[in-house]
ROSE-4610 file (N, C-alpha, C; in Angstrom, 1 decimal, always signed):
// ROSE-4610
residu = [M/M/M/G/G/G/D/D/D/S/S/S/G/G/G/E/E/E/G/G/G/L/L/L/V/V/V/D/D/D/A/A/A/E/E/E/A/A/A/R/R/R/I/I/I/Q/Q/Q/E/E/E/R/R/R/M/M/M/E/E/E/E/E/E/M/M/M/A/A/A/R/R/R/E/E/E/R/R/R/A/A/A/E/E/E/R/R/R/Q/Q/Q/R/R/R/K/K/K/T/T/T/V/V/V/R/R/R/D/D/D/P/P/P/A/A/A/R/R/R/V/V/V/H/H/H/E/E/E/L/L/L/E/E/E/S/S/S/L/L/L/R/R/R/L/L/L/A/A/A/R/R/R/T/T/T/E/E/E/L/L/L/A/A/A/R/R/R/Q/Q/Q/F/F/F/D/D/D/A/A/A/T/T/T/T/T/T/N/N/N/E/E/E/Q/Q/Q/R/R/R/R/R/R/A/A/A/H/H/H/I/I/I/K/K/K/Q/Q/Q/A/A/A/L/L/L/E/E/E/E/E/E/I/I/I/D/D/D/R/R/R/R/R/R/A/A/A/A/A/A/A/A/A/A/A/A/T/T/T/A/A/A/A/A/A/L/L/L/S/S/S/Q/Q/Q]
num = [1/1/1/2/2/2/3/3/3/4/4/4/5/5/5/6/6/6/7/7/7/8/8/8/9/9/9/10/10/10/11/11/11/12/12/12/13/13/13/14/14/14/15/15/15/16/16/16/17/17/17/18/18/18/19/19/19/20/20/20/21/21/21/22/22/22/23/23/23/24/24/24/25/25/25/26/26/26/27/27/27/28/28/28/29/29/29/30/30/30/31/31/31/32/32/32/33/33/33/34/34/34/35/35/35/36/36/36/37/37/37/38/38/38/39/39/39/40/40/40/41/41/41/42/42/42/43/43/43/44/44/44/45/45/45/46/46/46/47/47/47/48/48/48/49/49/49/50/50/50/51/51/51/52/52/52/53/53/53/54/54/54/55/55/55/56/56/56/57/57/57/58/58/58/59/59/59/60/60/60/61/61/61/62/62/62/63/63/63/64/64/64/65/65/65/66/66/66/67/67/67/68/68/68/69/69/69/70/70/70/71/71/71/72/72/72/73/73/73/74/74/74/75/75/75/76/76/76/77/77/77/78/78/78/79/79/79/80/80/80/81/81/81/82/82/82/83/83/83/84/84/84/85/85/85/86/86/86/87/87/87/88/88/88/89/89/89]
x = [+27.4/+26.3/+26.6/+27.8/+28.2/+27.9/+28.1/+27.8/+26.3/+25.5/+24.1/+23.5/+24.0/+23.5/+23.8/+25.0/+25.4/+24.5/+24.2/+23.3/+21.9/+21.4/+20.1/+20.2/+21.3/+21.5/+21.6/+22.3/+22.5/+21.1/+20.4/+19.1/+18.1/+18.1/+17.3/+17.7/+19.0/+19.5/+19.1/+19.2/+18.7/+17.2/+16.5/+15.0/+14.7/+15.4/+15.1/+15.5/+16.6/+17.1/+16.0/+15.5/+14.6/+13.3/+12.8/+11.6/+11.8/+13.0/+13.2/+13.2/+13.8/+13.9/+12.4/+11.6/+10.2/+9.5/+9.7/+9.0/+9.4/+10.7/+11.2/+10.5/+10.5/+9.9/+8.4/+7.7/+6.3/+6.1/+6.9/+6.8/+7.1/+8.0/+8.4/+7.2/+6.6/+5.4/+4.3/+4.1/+3.0/+3.2/+4.5/+4.8/+4.6/+4.5/+4.3/+2.8/+2.0/+0.6/+0.3/-0.7/-1.1/-1.8/-1.4/-1.9/-3.4/-3.9/-5.3/-5.8/-6.3/-6.7/-7.8/-8.7/-9.7/-9.1/-8.0/-7.4/-6.7/-6.1/-5.4/-6.4/-7.6/-8.7/-9.2/-9.3/-9.8/-8.8/-7.5/-6.5/-6.5/-6.7/-6.7/-8.0/-9.1/-10.3/-10.1/-9.5/-9.3/-8.3/-7.3/-6.4/-7.1/-8.0/-8.7/-9.7/-10.4/-11.3/-10.5/-9.4/-8.6/-8.1/-7.7/-7.3/-8.5/-9.7/-10.9/-11.2/-11.2/-11.5/-10.5/-9.2/-8.2/-8.4/-8.8/-9.1/-10.3/-11.3/-12.5/-12.1/-11.3/-10.8/-10.1/-9.3/-8.5/-9.4/-10.5/-11.4/-12.5/-12.7/-13.9/-13.5/-14.4/-14.1/-15.0/-16.1/-17.0/-16.4/-16.3/-15.5/-16.2/-17.6/-18.2/-17.9/-18.0/-17.7/-16.3/-15.4/-13.9/-13.8/-14.5/-14.4/-14.9/-16.0/-16.5/-15.5/-14.9/-14.0/-12.7/-12.3/-11.2/-11.4/-12.6/-13.0/-13.0/-13.5/-13.5/-12.1/-11.2/-9.8/-9.2/-9.5/-8.9/-9.4/-10.7/-11.3/-10.6/-10.5/-9.8/-8.4/-7.7/-6.3/-6.3/-7.3/-7.3/-7.6/-8.6/-8.9/-7.7/-7.1/-5.9/-4.8/-4.6/-3.6/-3.9/-5.2/-5.6/-5.5/-5.9/-5.8/-4.4/-3.5/-2.1/-1.5/-1.9/-1.4/-1.9/-3.1/-3.7/-3.0/-2.7/-2.1/-0.7/+0.0/+1.4/+1.6/+0.5/+0.6/+0.6]
y = [-4.7/-3.9/-3.1/-2.8/-1.9/-2.6/-3.9/-4.6/-4.6/-4.9/-5.0/-3.6/-2.6/-1.2/-0.8/-1.2/-0.9/-1.6/-2.9/-3.6/-3.0/-2.5/-1.8/-0.5/+0.2/+1.4/+1.1/+0.1/-0.4/-0.8/-1.6/-2.0/-0.9/+0.1/+1.3/+2.1/+2.2/+2.9/+2.2/+0.9/+0.1/+0.3/+0.2/+0.4/+1.8/+2.8/+4.2/+4.3/+3.7/+3.8/+3.1/+1.9/+1.2/+2.0/+2.6/+3.4/+4.6/+5.2/+6.3/+5.8/+4.6/+4.0/+3.7/+3.2/+2.9/+4.2/+5.2/+6.5/+7.1/+6.9/+7.4/+6.6/+5.3/+4.4/+4.7/+5.0/+5.3/+6.7/+7.6/+8.9/+8.8/+8.0/+7.7/+7.1/+6.1/+5.5/+6.4/+7.3/+8.3/+9.3/+9.6/+10.5/+10.0/+8.7/+8.0/+7.9/+8.9/+8.8/+9.0/+8.4/+8.5/+9.8/+10.5/+11.8/+11.8/+10.8/+10.7/+9.3/+8.9/+7.5/+7.1/+8.0/+7.7/+7.3/+8.0/+7.6/+6.2/+6.0/+4.7/+3.6/+3.8/+2.8/+2.6/+3.7/+3.6/+2.8/+3.1/+2.3/+0.8/+0.5/-0.9/-1.6/-0.9/-1.4/-1.7/-0.7/-0.8/-2.0/-2.2/-3.3/-4.6/-4.7/-6.0/-6.2/-5.2/-5.3/-5.8/-5.2/-5.5/-7.0/-7.5/-8.9/-9.8/-9.5/-10.3/-10.3/-9.1/-9.1/-9.8/-9.7/-10.4/-11.9/-12.4/-13.8/-14.2/-13.4/-13.6/-13.6/-12.7/-12.5/-13.8/-14.3/-15.6/-16.8/-16.8/-17.9/-17.9/-16.7/-16.5/-16.8/-17.6/-17.9/-17.1/-16.5/-15.7/-14.4/-14.1/-12.9/-11.6/-11.6/-10.4/-10.1/-11.1/-11.0/-10.5/-11.1/-10.7/-9.3/-8.8/-7.4/-6.5/-6.9/-6.1/-6.0/-7.2/-7.2/-6.4/-6.5/-5.7/-4.2/-3.7/-2.3/-2.0/-2.9/-2.6/-2.5/-3.4/-3.4/-2.0/-1.6/-0.3/+0.9/+0.8/+1.8/+1.8/+0.6/+0.5/+1.0/+0.7/+1.2/+2.7/+3.3/+4.8/+5.4/+4.8/+5.4/+5.2/+4.1/+3.9/+4.9/+5.1/+6.1/+7.5/+7.9/+9.2/+9.3/+8.2/+8.2/+8.2/+7.5/+7.5/+8.9/+9.6/+10.9/+11.9/+11.8/+12.6/+12.4/+11.2/+10.8/+11.3/+11.3/+11.8/+13.3/+14.0/+15.5/+16.0]
z = [+46.2/+45.9/+44.7/+44.5/+43.3/+42.0/+41.9/+40.6/+40.3/+41.3/+41.0/+40.7/+41.3/+41.0/+39.6/+39.1/+37.8/+36.8/+37.1/+36.2/+36.1/+37.2/+37.1/+36.3/+36.4/+35.6/+34.2/+33.8/+32.5/+31.9/+32.7/+32.2/+31.9/+32.8/+32.7/+31.4/+31.2/+30.0/+28.7/+28.7/+27.5/+27.3/+28.4/+28.3/+27.7/+28.2/+27.7/+26.2/+25.8/+24.4/+23.6/+24.0/+23.2/+23.1/+24.2/+24.1/+23.1/+23.1/+22.2/+20.8/+20.5/+19.2/+18.7/+19.6/+19.2/+18.9/+19.6/+19.4/+18.0/+17.7/+16.4/+15.2/+15.4/+14.4/+14.2/+15.3/+15.3/+14.6/+14.8/+14.2/+12.7/+12.3/+10.9/+10.2/+10.8/+10.2/+10.0/+10.9/+10.8/+9.7/+9.4/+8.3/+7.0/+6.8/+5.6/+5.3/+5.5/+5.3/+3.8/+3.3/+1.9/+1.7/+0.6/+0.3/+0.1/-0.7/-1.0/-0.9/+0.2/+0.4/-0.6/-1.0/-2.0/-3.3/-3.8/-5.0/-4.9/-3.8/-3.5/-3.6/-3.0/-3.0/-4.4/-5.2/-6.5/-7.4/-7.2/-7.9/-7.6/-6.3/-5.9/-6.5/-6.5/-7.2/-8.6/-9.3/-10.8/-11.0/-10.2/-10.4/-10.2/-9.2/-9.0/-10.2/-10.6/-11.8/-13.0/-13.2/-14.4/-14.3/-13.2/-13.0/-13.3/-12.8/-13.1/-14.6/-15.2/-16.6/-17.5/-17.1/-17.9/-17.8/-16.6/-16.5/-17.3/-17.4/-18.2/-19.7/-20.1/-21.5/-21.9/-21.1/-21.4/-21.5/-20.7/-20.7/-21.7/-22.3/-23.2/-24.7/-25.4/-26.8/-27.7/-27.2/-28.0/-28.4/-29.7/-30.1/-29.7/-29.7/-29.3/-27.8/-27.0/-25.6/-25.4/-26.1/-26.0/-26.4/-27.4/-27.8/-26.7/-26.0/-24.9/-23.8/-23.5/-22.4/-22.7/-24.0/-24.4/-24.2/-24.6/-24.4/-22.9/-22.1/-20.6/-20.1/-20.6/-20.1/-20.5/-21.7/-22.2/-21.3/-20.9/-20.1/-18.7/-18.2/-16.8/-16.9/-17.9/-18.1/-18.2/-18.9/-19.0/-17.6/-16.9/-15.6/-14.6/-14.7/-13.8/-14.0/-15.3/-15.7/-15.2/-15.3/-14.8/-13.3/-12.6/-11.1/-10.7/-11.3/-11.0/-11.2/-12.3/-12.5/-11.5/-11.1/-10.1/-8.7/-8.4/-7.1/-7.1/-8.2/-8.1/-8.1/-8.3/-8.3/-7.0]
């Protein structure tokens, strides 16, 4: 009986340690919250828009259209820089 009792105690101790480890991990994940989710969303939208415009720029041969796309890319870069600066403060 002594051996089986020790096994149960060991198993319970391992379970308790694992539960405590999971609680620490959960608390750590919750601490990593984003300061401003709206800014993060804005940055992601700008990144996607920039990717699409860069693809269009590469595929376009019309010089007027390329100039418009280039202006749009510059505006996206400006907005992304401003959003990044606001997020880091």
